[in-house]
Biopython code that builds the backbone (N, CA, C, O; Angstrom):
import numpy as np
from Bio.PDB.StructureBuilder import StructureBuilder

atoms = [
    (1, "MET", "N", (0.804, -1.187, 0.000)),
    (1, "MET", "CA", (0.000, 0.000, 0.000)),
    (1, "MET", "C", (0.857, 1.264, 0.000)),
    (1, "MET", "O", (0.481, 2.271, -0.600)),
    (2, "PHE", "N", (1.988, 1.213, 0.662)),
    (2, "PHE", "CA", (2.867, 2.381, 0.718)),
    (2, "PHE", "C", (3.983, 2.264, -0.306)),
    (2, "PHE", "O", (4.558, 1.194, -0.505)),
    (3, "ASP", "N", (4.276, 3.379, -0.949)),
    (3, "ASP", "CA", (5.379, 3.471, -1.900)),
    (3, "ASP", "C", (6.600, 3.988, -1.142)),
    (3, "ASP", "O", (6.563, 5.073, -0.562)),
    (4, "HIS", "N", (7.672, 3.215, -1.148)),
    (4, "HIS", "CA", (8.847, 3.606, -0.366)),
    (4, "HIS", "C", (9.449, 4.928, -0.821)),
    (4, "HIS", "O", (10.029, 5.653, -0.013)),
    (5, "GLY", "N", (9.319, 5.247, -2.098)),
    (5, "GLY", "CA", (9.811, 6.537, -2.592)),
    (5, "GLY", "C", (9.042, 7.691, -1.972)),
    (5, "GLY", "O", (9.635, 8.689, -1.565)),
    (6, "LYS", "N", (7.714, 7.556, -1.899)),
    (6, "LYS", "CA", (6.884, 8.593, -1.270)),
    (6, "LYS", "C", (7.162, 8.664, 0.229)),
    (6, "LYS", "O", (7.156, 9.743, 0.820)),
    (7, "MET", "N", (7.404, 7.516, 0.828)),
    (7, "MET", "CA", (7.704, 7.484, 2.258)),
    (7, "MET", "C", (9.032, 8.197, 2.530)),
    (7, "MET", "O", (9.154, 8.943, 3.501)),
    (8, "LYS", "N", (10.009, 7.965, 1.680)),
    (8, "LYS", "CA", (11.300, 8.624, 1.851)),
    (8, "LYS", "C", (11.161, 10.121, 1.637)),
    (8, "LYS", "O", (11.744, 10.911, 2.379)),
    (9, "SER", "N", (10.394, 10.519, 0.630)),
    (9, "SER", "CA", (10.182, 11.938, 0.355)),
    (9, "SER", "C", (9.499, 12.630, 1.529)),
    (9, "SER", "O", (9.922, 13.708, 1.946)),
    (10, "ALA", "N", (8.450, 12.017, 2.060)),
    (10, "ALA", "CA", (7.743, 12.590, 3.208)),
    (10, "ALA", "C", (8.664, 12.670, 4.424)),
    (10, "ALA", "O", (8.649, 13.659, 5.156)),
    (11, "SER", "N", (9.457, 11.637, 4.634)),
    (11, "SER", "CA", (10.392, 11.616, 5.766)),
    (11, "SER", "C", (11.480, 12.666, 5.600)),
    (11, "SER", "O", (11.862, 13.330, 6.564)),
    (12, "SER", "N", (11.976, 12.815, 4.381)),
    (12, "SER", "CA", (13.024, 13.804, 4.124)),
    (12, "SER", "C", (12.507, 15.221, 4.357)),
    (12, "SER", "O", (13.245, 16.077, 4.845)),
    (13, "LYS", "N", (11.239, 15.477, 4.011)),
    (13, "LYS", "CA", (10.647, 16.795, 4.265)),
    (13, "LYS", "C", (10.663, 17.111, 5.756)),
    (13, "LYS", "O", (10.999, 18.224, 6.158)),
    (14, "ILE", "N", (10.302, 16.138, 6.561)),
    (14, "ILE", "CA", (10.312, 16.343, 8.015)),
    (14, "ILE", "C", (11.742, 16.489, 8.515)),
    (14, "ILE", "O", (12.020, 17.350, 9.350)),
    (15, "SER", "N", (12.639, 15.669, 8.021)),
    (15, "SER", "CA", (14.040, 15.708, 8.460)),
    (15, "SER", "C", (14.682, 17.061, 8.191)),
    (15, "SER", "O", (15.527, 17.516, 8.961)),
    (16, "ASN", "N", (14.283, 17.700, 7.103)),
    (16, "ASN", "CA", (14.889, 18.968, 6.701)),
    (16, "ASN", "C", (14.217, 20.192, 7.316)),
    (16, "ASN", "O", (14.712, 21.309, 7.158)),
    (17, "ARG", "N", (13.100, 20.001, 8.014)),
    (17, "ARG", "CA", (12.408, 21.126, 8.638)),
    (17, "ARG", "C", (13.132, 21.574, 9.893)),
    (17, "ARG", "O", (13.743, 20.781, 10.608)),
    (18, "LYS", "N", (13.042, 22.859, 10.131)),
    (18, "LYS", "CA", (13.575, 23.429, 11.376)),
    (18, "LYS", "C", (12.574, 23.170, 12.493)),
    (18, "LYS", "O", (11.424, 22.811, 12.240)),
    (19, "ALA", "N", (13.007, 23.350, 13.691)),
    (19, "ALA", "CA", (12.126, 23.168, 14.851)),
    (19, "ALA", "C", (10.935, 24.120, 14.743)),
    (19, "ALA", "O", (11.038, 25.201, 14.163)),
    (20, "LEU", "N", (9.837, 23.710, 15.297)),
    (20, "LEU", "CA", (8.618, 24.522, 15.264)),
    (20, "LEU", "C", (8.676, 25.614, 16.325)),
    (20, "LEU", "O", (9.197, 25.393, 17.418)),
    (21, "PRO", "N", (8.136, 26.803, 16.003)),
    (21, "PRO", "CA", (8.171, 27.903, 16.979)),
    (21, "PRO", "C", (7.196, 27.710, 18.138)),
    (21, "PRO", "O", (7.375, 28.318, 19.193)),
    (22, "ASP", "N", (6.172, 26.880, 17.966)),
    (22, "ASP", "CA", (5.176, 26.666, 19.013)),
    (22, "ASP", "C", (5.723, 25.676, 20.049)),
    (22, "ASP", "O", (5.897, 24.497, 19.741)),
    (23, "PRO", "N", (5.995, 26.143, 21.266)),
    (23, "PRO", "CA", (6.567, 25.255, 22.292)),
    (23, "PRO", "C", (5.691, 24.035, 22.592)),
    (23, "PRO", "O", (6.205, 22.992, 22.999)),
    (24, "ALA", "N", (4.384, 24.156, 22.395)),
    (24, "ALA", "CA", (3.486, 23.036, 22.679)),
    (24, "ALA", "C", (3.700, 21.876, 21.710)),
    (24, "ALA", "O", (3.350, 20.736, 22.016)),
    (25, "LEU", "N", (4.275, 22.164, 20.544)),
    (25, "LEU", "CA", (4.466, 21.135, 19.518)),
    (25, "LEU", "C", (5.882, 20.580, 19.453)),
    (25, "LEU", "O", (6.156, 19.679, 18.661)),
    (26, "VAL", "N", (6.771, 21.100, 20.263)),
    (26, "VAL", "CA", (8.185, 20.708, 20.187)),
    (26, "VAL", "C", (8.368, 19.215, 20.426)),
    (26, "VAL", "O", (9.078, 18.560, 19.663)),
    (27, "THR", "N", (7.753, 18.665, 21.454)),
    (27, "THR", "CA", (7.924, 17.241, 21.762)),
    (27, "THR", "C", (7.374, 16.376, 20.631)),
    (27, "THR", "O", (7.999, 15.391, 20.236)),
    (28, "ILE", "N", (6.212, 16.743, 20.116)),
    (28, "ILE", "CA", (5.619, 15.992, 19.012)),
    (28, "ILE", "C", (6.531, 16.058, 17.794)),
    (28, "ILE", "O", (6.822, 15.039, 17.168)),
    (29, "PHE", "N", (6.980, 17.271, 17.463)),
    (29, "PHE", "CA", (7.847, 17.427, 16.298)),
    (29, "PHE", "C", (9.164, 16.668, 16.474)),
    (29, "PHE", "O", (9.626, 16.011, 15.542)),
    (30, "ASP", "N", (9.762, 16.752, 17.644)),
    (30, "ASP", "CA", (11.033, 16.056, 17.886)),
    (30, "ASP", "C", (10.877, 14.544, 17.702)),
    (30, "ASP", "O", (11.742, 13.893, 17.115)),
    (31, "ASN", "N", (9.773, 13.995, 18.205)),
    (31, "ASN", "CA", (9.528, 12.562, 18.026)),
    (31, "ASN", "C", (9.251, 12.221, 16.566)),
    (31, "ASN", "O", (9.719, 11.196, 16.068)),
    (32, "LEU", "N", (8.501, 13.067, 15.884)),
    (32, "LEU", "CA", (8.228, 12.831, 14.463)),
    (32, "LEU", "C", (9.513, 12.913, 13.653)),
    (32, "LEU", "O", (9.725, 12.117, 12.739)),
    (33, "LYS", "N", (10.366, 13.869, 13.984)),
    (33, "LYS", "CA", (11.646, 14.009, 13.294)),
    (33, "LYS", "C", (12.518, 12.773, 13.516)),
    (33, "LYS", "O", (13.196, 12.321, 12.594)),
    (34, "LEU", "N", (12.503, 12.228, 14.724)),
    (34, "LEU", "CA", (13.265, 11.009, 15.004)),
    (34, "LEU", "C", (12.751, 9.859, 14.142)),
    (34, "LEU", "O", (13.542, 9.101, 13.581)),
    (35, "VAL", "N", (11.425, 9.727, 14.036)),
    (35, "VAL", "CA", (10.839, 8.682, 13.194)),
    (35, "VAL", "C", (11.281, 8.882, 11.739)),
    (35, "VAL", "O", (11.714, 7.935, 11.082)),
    (36, "ALA", "N", (11.169, 10.105, 11.246)),
    (36, "ALA", "CA", (11.504, 10.397, 9.852)),
    (36, "ALA", "C", (12.992, 10.183, 9.576)),
    (36, "ALA", "O", (13.358, 9.555, 8.582)),
    (37, "ASP", "N", (13.840, 10.701, 10.449)),
    (37, "ASP", "CA", (15.294, 10.541, 10.271)),
    (37, "ASP", "C", (15.675, 9.063, 10.248)),
    (37, "ASP", "O", (16.444, 8.623, 9.394)),
    (38, "ASN", "N", (15.129, 8.308, 11.192)),
    (38, "ASN", "CA", (15.473, 6.891, 11.268)),
    (38, "ASN", "C", (14.911, 6.113, 10.087)),
    (38, "ASN", "O", (15.532, 5.155, 9.627)),
    (39, "PHE", "N", (13.743, 6.513, 9.590)),
    (39, "PHE", "CA", (13.214, 5.835, 8.408)),
    (39, "PHE", "C", (14.177, 5.990, 7.232)),
    (39, "PHE", "O", (14.504, 5.008, 6.565)),
    (40, "VAL", "N", (14.627, 7.205, 6.976)),
    (40, "VAL", "CA", (15.531, 7.457, 5.847)),
    (40, "VAL", "C", (16.834, 6.671, 6.021)),
    (40, "VAL", "O", (17.296, 6.011, 5.090)),
    (41, "THR", "N", (17.415, 6.745, 7.204)),
    (41, "THR", "CA", (18.674, 6.040, 7.471)),
    (41, "THR", "C", (18.514, 4.533, 7.333)),
    (41, "THR", "O", (19.326, 3.873, 6.686)),
    (42, "LEU", "N", (17.465, 3.994, 7.944)),
    (42, "LEU", "CA", (17.266, 2.544, 7.904)),
    (42, "LEU", "C", (16.915, 2.056, 6.503)),
    (42, "LEU", "O", (17.299, 0.950, 6.122)),
    (43, "GLN", "N", (16.196, 2.858, 5.737)),
    (43, "GLN", "CA", (15.895, 2.469, 4.353)),
    (43, "GLN", "C", (17.183, 2.405, 3.534)),
    (43, "GLN", "O", (17.369, 1.478, 2.747)),
    (44, "GLN", "N", (18.072, 3.382, 3.714)),
    (44, "GLN", "CA", (19.355, 3.368, 3.005)),
    (44, "GLN", "C", (20.178, 2.153, 3.416)),
    (44, "GLN", "O", (20.812, 1.518, 2.572)),
    (45, "GLN", "N", (20.172, 1.830, 4.688)),
    (45, "GLN", "CA", (20.918, 0.666, 5.155)),
    (45, "GLN", "C", (20.324, -0.630, 4.614)),
    (45, "GLN", "O", (21.058, -1.560, 4.279)),
    (46, "ARG", "N", (18.995, -0.694, 4.528)),
    (46, "ARG", "CA", (18.353, -1.888, 3.981)),
    (46, "ARG", "C", (18.724, -2.062, 2.514)),
    (46, "ARG", "O", (19.000, -3.177, 2.071)),
    (47, "HIS", "N", (18.731, -0.971, 1.760)),
    (47, "HIS", "CA", (19.141, -1.060, 0.350)),
    (47, "HIS", "C", (20.577, -1.550, 0.235)),
    (47, "HIS", "O", (20.897, -2.379, -0.617)),
    (48, "SER", "N", (21.426, -1.031, 1.094)),
    (48, "SER", "CA", (22.824, -1.464, 1.087)),
    (48, "SER", "C", (22.932, -2.947, 1.428)),
    (48, "SER", "O", (23.672, -3.688, 0.780)),
    (49, "ALA", "N", (22.198, -3.371, 2.439)),
    (49, "ALA", "CA", (22.241, -4.787, 2.851)),
    (49, "ALA", "C", (21.692, -5.701, 1.755)),
    (49, "ALA", "O", (22.202, -6.803, 1.552)),
    (50, "ASP", "N", (20.657, -5.247, 1.051)),
    (50, "ASP", "CA", (20.028, -6.082, 0.024)),
    (50, "ASP", "C", (20.808, -6.124, -1.287)),
    (50, "ASP", "O", (20.839, -7.155, -1.959)),
    (51, "TYR", "N", (21.437, -5.005, -1.651)),
    (51, "TYR", "CA", (21.978, -4.898, -3.007)),
    (51, "TYR", "C", (23.487, -4.719, -3.099)),
    (51, "TYR", "O", (24.044, -4.845, -4.189)),
    (52, "ASP", "N", (24.161, -4.434, -2.006)),
    (52, "ASP", "CA", (25.606, -4.230, -2.047)),
    (52, "ASP", "C", (26.288, -5.417, -1.384)),
    (52, "ASP", "O", (26.484, -5.432, -0.169)),
    (53, "ASN", "N", (26.644, -6.402, -2.181)),
    (53, "ASN", "CA", (27.267, -7.614, -1.645)),
    (53, "ASN", "C", (28.678, -7.389, -1.116)),
    (53, "ASN", "O", (29.234, -8.250, -0.434)),
    (54, "SER", "N", (29.256, -6.234, -1.430)),
    (54, "SER", "CA", (30.605, -5.961, -0.935)),
    (54, "SER", "C", (30.573, -5.395, 0.486)),
    (54, "SER", "O", (31.600, -5.368, 1.163)),
    (55, "LYS", "N", (29.416, -4.948, 0.937)),
    (55, "LYS", "CA", (29.281, -4.373, 2.282)),
    (55, "LYS", "C", (29.234, -5.495, 3.316)),
    (55, "LYS", "O", (28.426, -6.418, 3.218)),
    (56, "ILE", "N", (30.100, -5.395, 4.288)),
    (56, "ILE", "CA", (30.131, -6.354, 5.391)),
    (56, "ILE", "C", (29.644, -5.622, 6.642)),
    (56, "ILE", "O", (30.189, -4.590, 7.032)),
    (57, "TRP", "N", (28.608, -6.183, 7.255)),
    (57, "TRP", "CA", (28.001, -5.560, 8.424)),
    (57, "TRP", "C", (28.581, -6.180, 9.693)),
    (57, "TRP", "O", (28.613, -7.401, 9.842)),
    (58, "SER", "N", (29.031, -5.332, 10.592)),
    (58, "SER", "CA", (29.511, -5.829, 11.886)),
    (58, "SER", "C", (28.305, -6.033, 12.817)),
    (58, "SER", "O", (27.221, -5.499, 12.583)),
    (59, "ARG", "N", (28.521, -6.799, 13.846)),
    (59, "ARG", "CA", (27.454, -7.004, 14.836)),
    (59, "ARG", "C", (27.031, -5.666, 15.437)),
    (59, "ARG", "O", (25.848, -5.431, 15.683)),
    (60, "THR", "N", (28.002, -4.799, 15.668)),
    (60, "THR", "CA", (27.710, -3.484, 16.243)),
    (60, "THR", "C", (26.824, -2.669, 15.314)),
    (60, "THR", "O", (25.870, -2.037, 15.766)),
    (61, "GLN", "N", (27.129, -2.676, 14.017)),
    (61, "GLN", "CA", (26.311, -1.931, 13.054)),
    (61, "GLN", "C", (24.880, -2.468, 13.008)),
    (61, "GLN", "O", (23.923, -1.696, 12.950)),
    (62, "VAL", "N", (24.743, -3.765, 13.032)),
    (62, "VAL", "CA", (23.410, -4.371, 13.012)),
    (62, "VAL", "C", (22.670, -4.027, 14.300)),
    (62, "VAL", "O", (21.488, -3.682, 14.258)),
    (63, "PHE", "N", (23.338, -4.115, 15.425)),
    (63, "PHE", "CA", (22.717, -3.786, 16.704)),
    (63, "PHE", "C", (22.279, -2.322, 16.724)),
    (63, "PHE", "O", (21.192, -2.008, 17.211)),
    (64, "GLU", "N", (23.119, -1.421, 16.199)),
    (64, "GLU", "CA", (22.767, 0.003, 16.149)),
    (64, "GLU", "C", (21.532, 0.239, 15.275)),
    (64, "GLU", "O", (20.684, 1.067, 15.607)),
    (65, "ALA", "N", (21.432, -0.486, 14.165)),
    (65, "ALA", "CA", (20.254, -0.360, 13.295)),
    (65, "ALA", "C", (19.000, -0.847, 14.017)),
    (65, "ALA", "O", (17.935, -0.242, 13.890)),
    (66, "ILE", "N", (19.121, -1.914, 14.758)),
    (66, "ILE", "CA", (17.982, -2.435, 15.522)),
    (66, "ILE", "C", (17.548, -1.417, 16.574)),
    (66, "ILE", "O", (16.353, -1.186, 16.760)),
    (67, "ILE", "N", (18.503, -0.816, 17.255)),
    (67, "ILE", "CA", (18.196, 0.205, 18.266)),
    (67, "ILE", "C", (17.516, 1.402, 17.610)),
    (67, "ILE", "O", (16.571, 1.958, 18.171)),
    (68, "GLN", "N", (17.984, 1.806, 16.427)),
    (68, "GLN", "CA", (17.351, 2.920, 15.704)),
    (68, "GLN", "C", (15.887, 2.601, 15.404)),
    (68, "GLN", "O", (15.010, 3.442, 15.600)),
    (69, "ALA", "N", (15.633, 1.400, 14.935)),
    (69, "ALA", "CA", (14.261, 0.996, 14.624)),
    (69, "ALA", "C", (13.410, 0.981, 15.898)),
    (69, "ALA", "O", (12.261, 1.422, 15.879)),
    (70, "GLN", "N", (13.959, 0.482, 16.988)),
    (70, "GLN", "CA", (13.225, 0.456, 18.253)),
    (70, "GLN", "C", (12.934, 1.875, 18.750)),
    (70, "GLN", "O", (11.838, 2.157, 19.233)),
    (71, "ASP", "N", (13.925, 2.763, 18.629)),
    (71, "ASP", "CA", (13.737, 4.155, 19.047)),
    (71, "ASP", "C", (12.642, 4.825, 18.225)),
    (71, "ASP", "O", (11.818, 5.564, 18.764)),
    (72, "ALA", "N", (12.636, 4.566, 16.922)),
    (72, "ALA", "CA", (11.609, 5.143, 16.056)),
    (72, "ALA", "C", (10.223, 4.631, 16.442)),
    (72, "ALA", "O", (9.258, 5.395, 16.462)),
    (73, "MET", "N", (10.129, 3.354, 16.743)),
    (73, "MET", "CA", (8.835, 2.792, 17.127)),
    (73, "MET", "C", (8.357, 3.345, 18.471)),
    (73, "MET", "O", (7.164, 3.591, 18.651)),
    (74, "LYS", "N", (9.272, 3.537, 19.404)),
    (74, "LYS", "CA", (8.898, 4.143, 20.693)),
    (74, "LYS", "C", (8.391, 5.563, 20.492)),
    (74, "LYS", "O", (7.386, 5.961, 21.081)),
    (75, "ALA", "N", (9.092, 6.326, 19.656)),
    (75, "ALA", "CA", (8.678, 7.703, 19.372)),
    (75, "ALA", "C", (7.324, 7.719, 18.678)),
    (75, "ALA", "O", (6.473, 8.551, 18.992)),
    (76, "TRP", "N", (7.118, 6.793, 17.728)),
    (76, "TRP", "CA", (5.844, 6.728, 17.019)),
    (76, "TRP", "C", (4.695, 6.419, 17.978)),
    (76, "TRP", "O", (3.615, 6.994, 17.848)),
    (77, "MET", "N", (4.913, 5.523, 18.932)),
    (77, "MET", "CA", (3.862, 5.168, 19.887)),
    (77, "MET", "C", (3.436, 6.386, 20.707)),
    (77, "MET", "O", (2.280, 6.477, 21.120)),
    (78, "ILE", "N", (4.335, 7.301, 20.940)),
    (78, "ILE", "CA", (4.028, 8.506, 21.707)),
    (78, "ILE", "C", (3.161, 9.470, 20.892)),
    (78, "ILE", "O", (2.267, 10.109, 21.446)),
    (79, "ILE", "N", (3.414, 9.581, 19.596)),
    (79, "ILE", "CA", (2.778, 10.625, 18.788)),
    (79, "ILE", "C", (1.746, 10.125, 17.787)),
    (79, "ILE", "O", (1.115, 10.940, 17.113)),
    (80, "ARG", "N", (1.556, 8.846, 17.667)),
    (80, "ARG", "CA", (0.783, 8.282, 16.565)),
    (80, "ARG", "C", (-0.629, 8.821, 16.423)),
    (80, "ARG", "O", (-1.158, 8.838, 15.311)),
    (81, "SER", "N", (-1.252, 9.258, 17.488)),
    (81, "SER", "CA", (-2.625, 9.753, 17.378)),
    (81, "SER", "C", (-2.688, 11.268, 17.200)),
    (81, "SER", "O", (-3.775, 11.824, 17.043)),
    (82, "ASP", "N", (-1.551, 11.934, 17.222)),
    (82, "ASP", "CA", (-1.516, 13.384, 17.039)),
    (82, "ASP", "C", (-1.781, 13.743, 15.579)),
    (82, "ASP", "O", (-1.428, 12.982, 14.678)),
    (83, "GLY", "N", (-2.391, 14.882, 15.346)),
    (83, "GLY", "CA", (-2.700, 15.337, 13.992)),
    (83, "GLY", "C", (-1.466, 15.462, 13.112)),
    (83, "GLY", "O", (-1.522, 15.135, 11.927)),
    (84, "MET", "N", (-0.358, 15.927, 13.667)),
    (84, "MET", "CA", (0.870, 16.075, 12.880)),
    (84, "MET", "C", (1.363, 14.703, 12.397)),
    (84, "MET", "O", (1.824, 14.567, 11.264)),
    (85, "ALA", "N", (1.263, 13.712, 13.248)),
    (85, "ALA", "CA", (1.672, 12.354, 12.870)),
    (85, "ALA", "C", (0.727, 11.778, 11.823)),
    (85, "ALA", "O", (1.164, 11.092, 10.899)),
    (86, "GLN", "N", (-0.559, 12.053, 11.964)),
    (86, "GLN", "CA", (-1.534, 11.565, 10.988)),
    (86, "GLN", "C", (-1.316, 12.221, 9.620)),
    (86, "GLN", "O", (-1.459, 11.567, 8.587)),
    (87, "ASP", "N", (-0.970, 13.512, 9.614)),
    (87, "ASP", "CA", (-0.639, 14.196, 8.355)),
    (87, "ASP", "C", (0.577, 13.555, 7.701)),
    (87, "ASP", "O", (0.637, 13.405, 6.480)),
    (88, "PHE", "N", (1.534, 13.183, 8.523)),
    (88, "PHE", "CA", (2.740, 12.504, 8.032)),
    (88, "PHE", "C", (2.364, 11.207, 7.320)),
    (88, "PHE", "O", (2.913, 10.898, 6.262)),
    (89, "LEU", "N", (1.427, 10.445, 7.898)),
    (89, "LEU", "CA", (0.975, 9.212, 7.252)),
    (89, "LEU", "C", (0.291, 9.499, 5.920)),
    (89, "LEU", "O", (0.488, 8.765, 4.951)),
    (90, "PHE", "N", (-0.508, 10.557, 5.863)),
    (90, "PHE", "CA", (-1.149, 10.910, 4.592)),
    (90, "PHE", "C", (-0.093, 11.245, 3.539)),
    (90, "PHE", "O", (-0.260, 10.923, 2.362)),
    (91, "ASP", "N", (0.998, 11.898, 3.967)),
    (91, "ASP", "CA", (2.084, 12.195, 3.037)),
    (91, "ASP", "C", (2.732, 10.916, 2.490)),
    (91, "ASP", "O", (3.252, 10.911, 1.374)),
    (92, "PHE", "N", (2.702, 9.845, 3.268)),
    (92, "PHE", "CA", (3.221, 8.560, 2.790)),
    (92, "PHE", "C", (2.453, 8.088, 1.566)),
    (92, "PHE", "O", (2.993, 7.391, 0.707)),
    (93, "LEU", "N", (1.199, 8.474, 1.500)),
    (93, "LEU", "CA", (0.361, 8.068, 0.380)),
    (93, "LEU", "C", (0.498, 9.011, -0.814)),
    (93, "LEU", "O", (-0.114, 8.791, -1.860)),
    (94, "GLY", "N", (1.297, 10.055, -0.655)),
    (94, "GLY", "CA", (1.532, 10.976, -1.756)),
    (94, "GLY", "C", (0.782, 12.276, -1.622)),
    (94, "GLY", "O", (0.590, 12.975, -2.617)),
    (95, "GLY", "N", (0.359, 12.619, -0.451)),
    (95, "GLY", "CA", (-0.355, 13.872, -0.240)),
    (95, "GLY", "C", (-1.832, 13.624, -0.086)),
    (95, "GLY", "O", (-2.297, 12.485, -0.075)),
    (96, "ARG", "N", (-2.548, 14.698, 0.031)),
    (96, "ARG", "CA", (-3.991, 14.608, 0.310)),
    (96, "ARG", "C", (-4.788, 14.504, -0.944)),
    (96, "ARG", "O", (-6.015, 14.420, -0.890)),
]
sb = StructureBuilder()
sb.init_structure("model")
sb.init_model(0)
sb.init_chain("A")
sb.init_seg("    ")
for serial, (resi, resn, name, xyz) in enumerate(atoms, 1):
    if name == "N":
        sb.init_residue(resn, " ", resi, " ")
    sb.init_atom(name, np.array(xyz, "f"), 0.0, 1.0, " ", f" {name:<3s}", serial, name[0])
structure = sb.get_structure()
């Protein structure tokens, strides 16, 4: 259902945004940014793992990727019902 290119584009938009001026939204935005940043990083690592046979992954690198995914999921659980997070999901589908 989701196109990874659209997901990366939506995540990159969030990753490149500056912090929000509204203090009430800072925690939500920070968690959303963590989700977006980790999505982009983990997607790049997955492509490398799937298609670059010359890349050798150390246990530490794999463990760090797992921690990144866990951190993103924890952040998502905090914000998932917020309107900003829901808008982010709509962007995964290519906009409204």
